[in-house]
C-alpha positions as CSV (number, residue, x, y, z in Angstrom):
1,X,0.0,0.0,0.0
2,X,1.2,3.4,-0.9
3,X,-1.4,6.0,-0.3
4,X,0.8,8.8,-1.5
5,X,1.2,7.3,-5.0
6,X,-1.6,9.5,-6.4
7,X,-2.2,13.2,-5.9
8,X,-4.2,14.0,-2.7
9,X,-7.7,15.4,-3.5
10,X,-10.0,16.9,-0.9
11,X,-13.7,16.9,-1.7
12,X,-16.1,19.0,0.4
13,X,-19.6,17.7,1.3
14,X,-22.0,18.0,4.2
15,X,-21.0,16.5,7.6
16,X,-23.8,14.1,8.5
17,X,-22.5,11.8,11.1
18,X,-19.5,12.5,13.3
19,X,-16.3,10.5,13.3
20,X,-13.2,9.8,11.2
21,X,-12.5,6.7,9.1
22,X,-9.6,5.6,6.9
23,X,-9.6,2.7,4.5
24,X,-10.3,1.5,1.0
25,X,-13.4,2.5,-1.0
26,X,-16.2,0.1,-2.1
27,X,-18.2,1.8,-4.8
28,X,-21.8,0.6,-4.4
29,X,-23.6,0.9,-7.8
30,X,-27.3,0.3,-7.6
31,X,-28.9,-0.9,-10.8
32,X,-32.6,-1.5,-11.6
33,X,-33.8,-5.0,-12.0
34,X,-34.0,-6.3,-15.6
35,X,-37.5,-7.6,-16.3
36,X,-38.2,-9.9,-19.2
37,X,-41.5,-9.4,-21.0
38,X,-43.7,-12.2,-22.3
39,X,-47.3,-13.2,-22.6
40,X,-49.0,-15.4,-20.0
41,X,-51.4,-18.1,-21.3
42,X,-55.0,-17.6,-20.3
43,X,-55.1,-20.9,-18.3
44,X,-52.1,-19.7,-16.2
45,X,-53.4,-16.2,-15.3
46,X,-54.9,-17.2,-12.0
47,X,-51.5,-18.7,-11.0
48,X,-49.8,-15.5,-12.2
49,X,-51.9,-13.3,-9.8
50,X,-51.2,-15.8,-7.0
51,X,-47.5,-15.4,-7.8
52,X,-47.9,-11.7,-7.4
53,X,-49.7,-12.1,-4.1
54,X,-46.9,-14.4,-2.8
55,X,-44.2,-11.8,-3.8
56,X,-46.1,-9.1,-1.9
57,X,-46.3,-11.4,1.2
58,X,-42.6,-12.3,1.0
59,X,-41.6,-8.6,0.6
60,X,-43.8,-7.7,3.6
61,X,-42.0,-10.3,5.6
62,X,-38.6,-9.1,4.5
63,X,-39.3,-5.5,5.4
64,X,-40.9,-6.5,8.7
65,X,-37.8,-8.4,9.6
66,X,-35.6,-5.5,8.7
67,X,-37.8,-3.2,10.8
68,X,-37.5,-5.6,13.7
69,X,-33.7,-5.8,13.4
70,X,-33.3,-2.1,13.2
71,X,-35.6,-1.5,16.2
72,X,-33.7,-4.1,18.2
73,X,-30.2,-3.0,17.2
74,X,-30.6,0.8,16.6
75,X,-33.9,2.1,17.9
76,X,-37.6,2.7,17.3
77,X,-37.2,6.0,15.6
78,X,-34.9,4.6,12.9
79,X,-37.2,1.5,12.6
80,X,-40.2,3.8,11.9
81,X,-38.6,4.5,8.5
82,X,-40.0,1.2,7.3
83,X,-43.6,2.0,8.2
84,X,-43.7,3.9,4.9
85,X,-42.4,0.9,3.0
86,X,-45.1,-1.4,4.5
87,X,-47.7,1.2,3.6
88,X,-46.6,1.0,0.0
89,X,-47.3,-2.8,0.0
90,X,-50.9,-2.0,1.3
91,X,-51.6,0.6,-1.4
92,X,-54.8,-0.6,-3.0
93,X,-54.4,1.7,-6.0
94,X,-50.9,0.4,-6.9
95,X,-51.8,-3.2,-6.5
96,X,-55.2,-2.8,-8.2
97,X,-53.8,-1.0,-11.2
98,X,-51.1,-3.7,-11.6
99,X,-53.7,-6.4,-11.7
100,X,-55.9,-4.5,-14.1
101,X,-52.9,-3.9,-16.4
102,X,-52.2,-7.7,-16.3
103,X,-55.8,-8.5,-17.1
104,X,-56.0,-6.2,-20.0
105,X,-52.5,-6.8,-21.5
106,X,-51.8,-10.4,-20.6
107,X,-48.2,-9.6,-20.0
108,X,-46.3,-11.3,-17.2
109,X,-46.9,-9.7,-13.8
110,X,-43.4,-8.4,-13.4
111,X,-43.8,-6.3,-16.5
112,X,-47.1,-5.0,-15.4
113,X,-45.9,-4.1,-11.9
114,X,-42.8,-2.4,-13.2
115,X,-44.9,-0.3,-15.6
116,X,-47.4,0.8,-12.9
117,X,-44.8,1.3,-10.1
118,X,-42.6,3.3,-12.5
119,X,-45.5,5.5,-13.3
120,X,-46.1,6.1,-9.6
121,X,-42.4,6.8,-9.0
122,X,-42.4,9.4,-11.8
123,X,-45.6,11.0,-10.5
124,X,-44.1,11.3,-7.0
125,X,-40.8,12.7,-8.3
126,X,-42.7,15.6,-10.0
127,X,-44.8,16.6,-7.0
128,X,-44.1,20.1,-5.8
129,X,-44.3,19.2,-2.1
130,X,-40.8,18.2,-0.9
131,X,-42.0,15.7,1.7
132,X,-44.1,13.8,-0.7
133,X,-41.3,13.9,-3.3
134,X,-39.0,12.3,-0.7
135,X,-41.3,9.3,-0.7
136,X,-40.1,8.5,-4.2
137,X,-37.2,6.7,-2.7
138,X,-39.4,4.6,-0.5
139,X,-41.6,3.6,-3.4
140,X,-38.6,2.8,-5.7
141,X,-37.0,0.8,-2.9
142,X,-40.1,-1.4,-2.3
143,X,-40.8,-1.8,-6.0
144,X,-37.3,-3.1,-6.6
145,X,-37.6,-5.6,-3.8
146,X,-41.0,-6.9,-5.1
147,X,-39.4,-7.4,-8.6
148,X,-36.5,-9.2,-7.1
149,X,-38.8,-11.6,-5.3
150,X,-40.9,-12.1,-8.4
151,X,-37.8,-13.0,-10.4
152,X,-36.2,-15.1,-7.7
153,X,-33.2,-12.8,-7.4
154,X,-31.1,-12.3,-4.2
155,X,-31.6,-9.1,-2.3
156,X,-29.4,-6.2,-3.5
157,X,-27.8,-5.7,-0.1
158,X,-24.8,-4.1,1.6
159,X,-25.0,-6.8,4.3
160,X,-22.4,-8.9,2.6
161,X,-19.4,-6.6,2.5
162,X,-16.4,-8.9,2.4
163,X,-14.0,-6.6,4.2
164,X,-13.9,-3.3,6.1
165,X,-14.7,-0.6,3.5
166,X,-15.8,3.0,3.0
167,X,-19.1,2.7,1.2
168,X,-19.4,5.2,-1.6
169,X,-22.8,5.4,-3.5
170,X,-24.9,7.8,-5.4
171,X,-27.5,7.2,-2.7
172,X,-28.3,4.4,-0.3
173,X,-31.8,3.1,0.0
174,X,-33.4,2.6,3.4
175,X,-33.3,-1.2,3.0
176,X,-29.7,-1.2,2.1
177,X,-28.7,1.2,4.9
178,X,-30.5,-0.9,7.4
179,X,-28.8,-4.1,6.3
180,X,-25.3,-2.7,6.3
181,X,-22.8,-4.9,8.2
182,X,-21.7,-2.6,11.0
183,X,-18.5,-4.5,11.5
184,X,-17.5,-4.0,7.8
185,X,-18.7,-0.5,6.9
186,X,-16.1,2.1,8.0
187,X,-18.1,5.1,6.7
188,X,-20.9,6.0,4.4
189,X,-20.4,8.6,1.6
190,X,-23.1,9.6,-0.9
191,X,-23.3,11.9,-3.9
192,X,-26.8,13.1,-2.8
193,X,-28.7,13.3,0.5
194,X,-29.0,15.5,3.5
195,X,-28.4,15.4,7.2
196,X,-31.9,13.8,7.6
197,X,-31.7,11.2,4.9
198,X,-32.4,7.6,5.9
199,X,-28.8,6.4,5.4
200,X,-27.6,9.2,7.6
201,X,-30.1,8.4,10.4
202,X,-28.8,4.8,10.4
203,X,-25.2,5.9,10.2
204,X,-25.5,8.2,13.2
205,X,-27.2,5.4,15.2
206,X,-24.4,3.0,14.3
207,X,-21.8,5.7,15.1
208,X,-20.4,5.4,11.6
209,X,-19.0,8.6,10.0
210,X,-21.0,9.9,7.1
211,X,-20.6,12.7,4.6
212,X,-23.3,13.5,2.0
213,X,-24.0,15.8,-1.0
214,X,-20.6,15.1,-2.7
215,X,-22.2,15.4,-6.1
216,X,-20.3,13.2,-8.5
217,X,-17.8,11.4,-6.2
218,X,-18.9,8.0,-7.4
219,X,-17.5,8.9,-10.9
220,X,-14.2,10.1,-9.5
221,X,-13.3,7.0,-7.5
222,X,-12.7,3.3,-8.1
223,X,-12.9,0.2,-5.9
224,X,-9.8,0.0,-3.7
225,X,-8.9,3.7,-3.6
226,X,-7.7,4.8,-0.2
227,X,-9.5,7.7,1.5
228,X,-10.1,9.5,4.8
229,X,-13.7,10.4,5.7
230,X,-14.0,13.3,8.1
231,X,-17.5,13.3,9.5
232,X,-16.8,16.4,11.6
233,X,-16.0,18.8,8.8
234,X,-17.7,17.0,5.9
235,X,-14.6,16.1,4.0
236,X,-13.5,13.1,1.9
237,X,-9.8,13.1,1.3
238,X,-8.8,10.8,-1.6
239,X,-5.3,9.3,-1.8
240,X,-4.3,10.9,1.5
241,X,-0.6,11.8,2.0
242,X,1.5,10.4,5.0
243,X,1.3,13.9,6.7
244,X,-2.6,13.9,6.3
245,X,-2.8,10.4,7.7
246,X,-0.6,11.4,10.7
247,X,-2.7,14.5,11.4
248,X,-6.0,12.5,11.3
249,X,-4.5,9.7,13.4
250,X,-3.7,12.3,16.1
251,X,-7.2,13.8,15.8
252,X,-8.8,10.3,16.2
253,X,-6.7,9.6,19.3
254,X,-7.9,12.9,20.9
255,X,-11.5,12.1,20.0
256,X,-11.4,8.7,21.7
257,X,-9.8,10.2,24.8
258,X,-12.5,12.9,24.9
259,X,-15.3,10.4,24.6
260,X,-13.9,8.6,27.7
261,X,-14.1,11.9,29.6
262,X,-17.6,12.5,28.5
263,X,-18.7,9.2,29.9
264,X,-17.1,10.0,33.2
265,X,-18.7,13.4,33.3
266,X,-22.2,11.9,32.6
267,X,-22.2,10.4,36.1
268,X,-21.7,13.9,37.7
269,X,-24.4,16.5,38.4
270,X,-25.1,19.1,35.7
271,X,-23.9,22.2,37.6
272,X,-22.1,25.1,36.1
273,X,-18.8,26.4,37.4
274,X,-20.6,29.3,39.1
275,X,-22.9,26.8,40.9
276,X,-26.1,26.9,38.8
277,X,-27.9,23.6,38.4
278,X,-29.2,22.9,34.9
279,X,-32.0,20.4,34.3
280,X,-31.0,18.0,31.6
281,X,-33.7,15.5,30.5
282,X,-34.2,12.9,27.8
283,X,-36.5,12.5,24.8
284,X,-38.0,9.0,24.3
285,X,-40.4,7.3,21.9
286,X,-41.1,3.9,23.5
287,X,-41.5,2.5,27.0
288,X,-38.4,0.3,26.5
289,X,-36.2,3.4,26.2
290,X,-36.6,4.2,29.9
291,X,-33.5,2.2,30.6
292,X,-31.5,4.6,28.5
293,X,-32.9,7.5,30.4
294,X,-31.5,6.0,33.6
295,X,-28.2,5.0,32.1
296,X,-27.4,8.6,31.0
297,X,-28.5,10.0,34.4
298,X,-31.2,12.2,32.9
299,X,-33.4,14.2,35.3
300,X,-36.6,12.7,33.9
301,X,-38.2,12.6,30.5
302,X,-38.7,16.0,28.8
303,X,-40.5,14.6,25.8
304,X,-42.4,11.3,25.5
305,X,-43.5,11.1,21.9
306,X,-46.7,9.1,22.3
307,X,-47.5,8.8,18.6
308,X,-45.2,5.8,18.3
309,X,-47.7,3.7,20.3
310,X,-50.0,4.3,17.4
311,X,-47.5,4.0,14.5
312,X,-46.5,0.5,15.6
313,X,-50.0,-0.7,15.5
314,X,-52.6,-1.2,12.8
315,X,-55.3,-0.1,15.2
316,X,-55.9,2.7,17.7
317,X,-54.6,1.7,21.1
318,X,-57.3,1.5,23.8
319,X,-57.4,3.9,26.8
320,X,-56.2,1.0,29.0
321,X,-53.3,0.1,26.7
322,X,-52.1,3.7,26.7
323,X,-52.5,4.0,30.5
324,X,-50.3,1.0,31.1
325,X,-47.6,2.4,28.8
326,X,-47.7,5.9,30.4
327,X,-47.8,4.4,34.0
328,X,-44.8,2.2,33.3
329,X,-42.7,5.2,32.2
330,X,-44.0,7.4,35.1
331,X,-43.1,4.8,37.7
332,X,-39.7,4.1,36.2
333,X,-38.5,7.7,36.2
334,X,-40.0,8.7,39.5
335,X,-39.3,10.9,41.4
336,X,-38.2,12.7,38.3
337,X,-40.9,14.1,36.0
338,X,-42.1,12.8,32.6
339,X,-43.7,15.2,30.1
340,X,-46.1,13.3,27.9
341,X,-46.8,14.9,24.6
342,X,-50.3,14.2,23.2
343,X,-50.6,12.8,19.7
344,X,-48.5,14.4,16.9
345,X,-49.8,12.1,14.1
346,X,-50.1,13.4,10.6
347,X,-47.5,15.2,8.5
348,X,-44.5,12.9,8.4
349,X,-46.2,10.4,10.7
350,X,-49.4,9.0,9.1
351,X,-50.8,5.9,10.8
352,X,-50.6,2.7,8.8
353,X,-53.9,1.0,8.1
354,X,-55.9,4.1,8.9
355,X,-55.6,6.0,5.7
356,X,-59.1,7.3,6.0
357,X,-58.1,9.4,9.1
358,X,-55.3,11.1,7.1
359,X,-56.4,12.2,3.6
360,X,-53.6,13.1,1.2
361,X,-52.4,16.7,1.4
362,X,-50.3,18.9,-0.7
363,X,-48.3,20.2,2.3
364,X,-48.7,17.7,5.2
365,X,-46.3,19.4,7.5
366,X,-48.5,22.4,7.6
367,X,-51.8,20.5,7.3
368,X,-54.1,18.2,9.3
369,X,-51.8,17.0,12.0
370,X,-51.1,17.0,15.8
371,X,-53.6,19.0,17.9
372,X,-55.6,19.8,14.8
373,X,-56.2,16.1,14.2
374,X,-57.0,15.5,17.9
375,X,-59.6,18.3,18.1
376,X,-61.3,16.9,15.0
377,X,-61.3,13.4,16.6
378,X,-62.3,14.0,20.2
379,X,-63.0,10.3,20.9
380,X,-59.4,9.3,20.1
381,X,-58.1,12.4,21.9
382,X,-60.1,11.9,25.1
383,X,-59.0,8.3,25.4
384,X,-55.4,9.5,25.5
385,X,-56.1,12.4,27.9
386,X,-57.8,10.1,30.4
387,X,-54.9,7.6,30.1
388,X,-52.4,10.4,30.8
389,X,-54.5,11.7,33.8
390,X,-54.7,8.2,35.3
391,X,-50.9,7.7,34.9
392,X,-50.4,10.9,36.9
393,X,-51.5,8.9,40.0
394,X,-48.4,6.8,39.6
395,X,-45.7,9.4,39.2
396,X,-44.8,13.0,38.4
397,X,-46.6,13.4,35.0
398,X,-47.0,16.5,33.0
399,X,-49.2,16.9,29.9
400,X,-48.2,18.8,26.8
401,X,-50.0,19.7,23.6
402,X,-48.1,19.8,20.3
403,X,-48.5,22.3,17.4
404,X,-50.6,24.9,19.4
405,X,-51.1,27.9,17.2
406,X,-52.9,30.2,19.6
407,X,-55.0,30.6,22.8
408,X,-58.3,29.5,21.2
409,X,-56.8,26.1,20.2
410,X,-55.4,25.7,23.7
411,X,-58.8,26.5,25.2
412,X,-60.5,23.9,23.1
413,X,-58.0,21.3,24.1
414,X,-58.3,22.2,27.8
415,X,-62.1,22.0,27.5
416,X,-61.8,18.4,26.4
417,X,-59.4,17.8,29.3
418,X,-61.9,19.2,31.8
419,X,-64.5,16.7,30.4
420,X,-62.1,13.9,30.9
421,X,-61.5,14.9,34.5
422,X,-65.2,14.9,35.2
423,X,-65.6,11.5,33.6
424,X,-62.8,10.0,35.7
425,X,-64.3,11.5,38.8
426,X,-67.7,9.9,37.9
427,X,-66.0,6.6,37.5
428,X,-64.3,6.9,40.9
429,X,-61.0,6.5,39.0
430,X,-57.7,7.7,40.7
431,X,-56.0,10.4,38.7
432,X,-53.9,13.6,39.1
433,X,-56.4,16.4,39.6
434,X,-53.7,19.0,39.5
435,X,-51.6,17.8,36.6
436,X,-49.4,20.6,35.1
437,X,-50.5,21.3,31.5
438,X,-48.2,22.9,29.0
439,X,-47.8,23.7,25.3
440,X,-45.2,23.2,22.6
441,X,-44.0,26.4,21.1
442,X,-43.2,25.4,17.5
443,X,-45.4,27.6,15.4
444,X,-44.5,31.3,14.9
445,X,-48.0,32.4,15.9
446,X,-47.6,30.6,19.3
447,X,-44.3,32.3,19.8
448,X,-45.7,35.7,18.9
449,X,-48.6,35.2,21.5
450,X,-46.5,33.6,24.2
451,X,-47.7,36.2,26.6
452,X,-51.3,35.1,26.1
453,X,-50.5,31.4,26.1
454,X,-48.5,31.7,29.3
455,X,-51.7,32.8,31.2
456,X,-53.1,29.3,30.5
457,X,-50.0,27.1,30.7
458,X,-48.0,25.7,33.6
459,X,-44.9,25.4,31.3
460,X,-43.6,25.8,27.7
461,X,-41.4,23.5,25.7
462,X,-39.9,24.9,22.5
463,X,-39.7,22.5,19.6
464,X,-36.8,24.2,17.7
465,X,-36.9,21.8,14.8
466,X,-40.3,22.9,13.5
467,X,-40.0,26.5,14.9
468,X,-36.9,27.1,12.8
469,X,-38.2,25.7,9.6
470,X,-41.5,27.6,9.9
471,X,-39.8,30.8,10.9
472,X,-37.3,30.7,8.0
473,X,-39.6,28.9,5.4
474,X,-37.0,26.2,5.1
475,X,-37.8,22.6,4.6
476,X,-34.9,21.0,6.4
477,X,-35.1,17.7,4.5
478,X,-34.8,19.5,1.1
479,X,-31.3,18.9,-0.2
480,X,-31.3,22.1,-2.2
481,X,-32.0,24.5,0.7
482,X,-30.9,22.4,3.7
483,X,-27.9,24.7,4.1
484,X,-30.3,27.6,4.8
485,X,-31.6,25.9,7.9
486,X,-29.8,28.1,10.4
487,X,-30.5,27.7,14.2
488,X,-28.4,30.9,14.8
489,X,-30.5,33.1,12.4
490,X,-31.2,36.4,14.3
491,X,-35.0,35.7,13.9
492,X,-34.6,32.4,15.7
493,X,-32.5,33.9,18.5
494,X,-34.8,36.8,19.0
495,X,-37.9,34.6,19.0
496,X,-36.4,32.3,21.7
497,X,-35.6,35.4,23.8
498,X,-39.1,36.8,23.4
499,X,-40.8,33.5,24.4
500,X,-38.6,33.2,27.5
501,X,-39.1,36.8,28.5
502,X,-42.9,36.6,28.2
503,X,-43.1,33.3,30.0
504,X,-40.9,34.3,32.8
505,X,-42.9,37.5,33.4
506,X,-45.7,35.2,34.4
507,X,-43.6,32.6,36.3
508,X,-43.8,30.0,33.5
509,X,-40.7,27.8,33.0
510,X,-39.5,27.2,29.5
511,X,-37.6,24.2,28.1
512,X,-36.3,23.1,24.8
513,X,-36.8,19.6,23.4
514,X,-35.7,20.1,19.8
515,X,-32.3,19.2,18.3
516,X,-30.7,22.5,19.4
517,X,-30.9,21.2,23.0
518,X,-28.6,18.2,22.2
519,X,-25.9,20.2,20.4
520,X,-23.2,21.4,22.8
521,X,-22.4,24.3,20.5
522,X,-25.8,25.8,21.0
523,X,-26.3,24.9,24.7
524,X,-24.5,28.0,26.2
525,X,-26.6,30.2,24.0
526,X,-29.9,28.6,25.1
527,X,-29.0,28.7,28.7
528,X,-27.8,32.3,28.3
529,X,-31.2,33.2,26.8
530,X,-32.8,32.0,30.0
531,X,-34.0,28.5,29.1
532,X,-34.8,26.5,32.3
533,X,-34.3,22.9,31.0
534,X,-33.0,21.0,28.0
535,X,-34.3,17.7,26.7
536,X,-32.5,15.6,24.1
537,X,-31.8,12.1,22.8
538,X,-30.1,10.1,25.6
539,X,-27.0,9.6,23.5
540,X,-26.3,13.4,23.4
541,X,-26.6,14.0,27.1
542,X,-23.0,13.2,28.2
543,X,-21.5,15.8,25.8
544,X,-24.0,18.5,26.9
545,X,-23.4,17.7,30.6
546,X,-19.7,17.9,30.1
547,X,-20.0,21.4,28.6
548,X,-22.4,22.6,31.3
549,X,-19.8,21.6,33.9
550,X,-17.1,23.5,32.0
551,X,-18.8,26.9,31.8
552,X,-20.3,29.6,33.9
553,X,-23.9,30.8,33.4
554,X,-22.6,34.4,33.6
555,X,-20.4,33.8,30.5
556,X,-23.4,32.1,28.8
557,X,-25.5,35.2,29.5
558,X,-22.9,37.4,28.0
559,X,-22.7,35.2,24.9
560,X,-26.5,35.5,24.5
561,X,-26.5,39.2,25.0
562,X,-23.9,39.6,22.3
563,X,-25.7,37.2,19.9
564,X,-28.9,39.4,20.2
565,X,-26.9,42.3,18.7
566,X,-25.5,40.5,15.7
567,X,-27.0,40.4,12.2
568,X,-25.3,37.4,10.6
569,X,-26.2,33.8,11.4
570,X,-22.6,32.8,10.6
571,X,-21.2,35.4,13.0
572,X,-23.5,34.2,15.8
573,X,-22.5,30.6,15.1
574,X,-18.9,31.5,15.1
575,X,-19.2,33.1,18.6
576,X,-21.0,30.0,19.9
577,X,-18.4,27.7,18.4
578,X,-15.6,29.7,19.8
579,X,-17.3,29.6,23.3
580,X,-17.6,25.9,23.0
581,X,-14.0,25.3,21.8
582,X,-12.6,27.5,24.6
583,X,-14.1,25.3,27.2
584,X,-14.0,21.8,25.7
585,X,-10.5,20.7,24.7
586,X,-10.5,17.5,22.7
587,X,-7.0,16.3,23.5
């Protein structure tokens, strides 16, 4: 091996999953299945349709198995990717049109399915709405798998990498990313994609470095080329020199030493150098994740996303089923609190098997979802409200509404909650009669009327993910504009400051449960703006706690005061990054 034999080339992409990898490249070229076309004899047409049904069943089994493995090895959020794939296999229009095409043409079922699914893929690719356009990949992935099963071909999978390799691809389908052999994939690198693409979600969960949006890298490399993947700065260095390898080797050593210190700090209290305690909590999606909350020494659950109880079932969970789930979490984290968010179904989380509840929309992220869905379906909503109230008798439970746009919506939700209290009293059922009730601040109209909402809320929790994209009109999963998604935009900083100011005037605490809370670079800014608590994925808590213990709140307040005077998002980020680097030495 002589890495310096070729000229070193550095290619800039988008950093998607942190880490550094060095090794040889495996170029993963995905190709469409070749489908032979022929006529099926009339007496064999019943068997042909049966063959199609069998392929759908086998495909469903394969995807269900992948989903189960991902949920077991990585987590429920990542596994939920495959709910969309299973929904494709239940699409009556796609299956019905395939059978009608077969009956009218007499062509083999593979040819008919390929024709109809290709038409669907093309239609989705041309939709204006970015979210629906992103479903093109799901549909194409499932269609290829069905065709492979019809033709008796082996799965086109990355699960059989022969040796440790850096995987370079134009894109990586959800099925392929989920089947990657974690012991063999050193890093994932793609021509396309964004920080929120399926492959990136899996890479992050596997703690595998990833860089995306490298445009035509697949055309510039060959199998066996040596490269360094820098998942911190979004770089891929081809044919690295000895000096580059030495430099990255030292960086990797320091990173590993730093990770050991993070683990040690995670067992200590989250108290700043000037003696201020900071409440650090964890976000969860399933009851089973409570163990991770305890393992990272979180001070409770700052966000329990209850919709995953619904997404993992083909039917609506009963009041009793929900109560048992909420009760289990409440008892497990006691005496710490658990904030249970009511249903946030719709948008990017439609419920499988209940398409009638979620009609197709041109812009689902801004459509019939979350509290809007709940207020239109009070029977479903009240079952959940009663279950949460009853769980309050078994721990320190707080209730929170998502996607509140104003005080009128809040009043309607609270009126239903009052009905639930009366119904439980009539039953003689034990429940928390004084349960704190709060609202998510994630719509600009809610932020602008924070003073009005604070009069009716016991607490606020800011969902920075949606708040930022709504404030800036930026779809954060759109590759072309993802770079404009800026948490340090002055509009974002000023909005956060305003919400905190108005809430604190009325004695209402404010937390953050969006991605900003789990990024150590932004944590000092948030605390300096006056946020009372931060809730994040359990995996990010050690790094955040380490920084909290390495700073003073006084310095954080000075940082926030300066940020509020600056006009450039990049300048604000630079100040935050400098603050972080001055206190966290990776050595």
